[in-house]
C-alpha positions in Angstrom: -0.1 0.0 -0.1 1.3 3.5 -0.8 0.3 6.9 0.5 0.6 10.4 -1.4 1.5 13.1 1.2 1.9 16.9 0.6 4.7 18.8 1.7 4.6 22.2 3.1 5.7 23.5 -0.4 2.4 21.7 -2.3 4.9 19.0 -3.8 3.7 15.6 -3.3 5.6 12.7 -2.0 4.9 9.2 -2.6 5.6 7.0 0.9 5.0 3.2 0.8 4.1 1.0 3.6 5.1 -2.7 4.1 2.0 -5.0 3.9 1.7 -8.1 6.4 2.6 -10.1 3.5 6.1 -8.1 3.2 6.8 -9.0 6.7 7.3 -12.3 8.2 5.4 -13.0 11.4 7.9 -13.9 14.6 6.8 -17.7 15.5 4.2 -17.6 18.4 4.8 -20.1 21.1 1.9 -22.8 21.2 0.5 -24.1 24.0 -2.0 -26.7 24.6 -4.9 -27.3 27.7 -3.4 -31.0 29.0 -5.0 -31.2 32.0 -7.9 -29.3 34.1 -5.0 -26.7 35.1 -2.1 -27.4 33.2 -0.8 -26.1 29.5 1.9 -27.9 27.6 4.4 -25.2 25.9 5.3 -26.0 22.7 8.3 -24.5 20.8 9.7 -27.0 18.2 8.1 -29.7 20.2 7.0 -29.7 24.1 9.5 -27.6 26.3 7.7 -27.1 29.5 4.6 -26.5 31.0 2.3 -23.9 32.8 0.4 -24.9 36.0 -2.6 -22.6 37.1 -2.1 -22.4 40.8 -4.3 -19.2 41.5 -3.1 -16.5 42.1 0.1 -17.6 40.5 1.4 -19.5 37.0 4.0 -22.3 38.2 6.5 -22.4 35.2 8.2 -26.1 34.9 10.8 -26.5 32.3 11.4 -30.1 30.6 9.5 -32.9 29.1 7.5 -34.9 30.3 6.1 -33.3 33.3 7.4 -35.9 35.7 10.7 -35.0 34.7 9.9 -31.2 34.6 11.5 -28.9 37.0 10.0 -25.7 38.7 11.6 -22.7 37.0 9.6 -19.7 38.1 6.2 -18.4 39.3 4.5 -15.5 37.6 1.2 -13.8 37.8 0.4 -13.5 33.9 0.0 -16.5 31.8 1.7 -14.9 28.8 4.5 -14.0 30.9 4.9 -17.5 32.3 4.7 -19.0 28.7 7.4 -16.8 27.5 9.5 -17.9 30.6 9.3 -21.4 29.9 10.4 -20.8 26.4 13.4 -18.5 27.4 14.5 -21.2 29.9 14.4 -23.9 27.2 16.3 -21.5 25.0 18.9 -21.1 27.3 19.4 -24.9 28.1 19.4 -25.4 24.5 22.5 -22.7 24.2 24.2 -24.5 27.3 24.0 -28.0 25.4 25.4 -26.4 22.4 28.3 -24.9 24.1 29.2 -28.7 26.0 
C-alpha cells in the first residue's frame, strides 16, 4: 500500500508502507491445555508446562511433566509462557556449547 502526502511547499511525496505479506511474523509459541489446570508449552516440540495455581502460574521446564523442574512463578499467563520458552532456549544454548 502506498500513500501520497503533501509537503509544506505543495509538492507530492510518495510513501510506501509494508504490508503483512512483506513482513514475516515471529513464530508464536503455542500452548495446549493438557489437564484441568495445566498447559503444555510447545516451541519446536514440547519444552515445558504452565500450571494454574491461583493466584500464580507455575512455570515448569522440561518434558515429560513427571521430569520437569519448576523454573519460576508468574502472575501473568503470557509472561509464564515466555518464561518457559526463554528457559528452554537457555538450556539449548548451554547444551550446544558443551
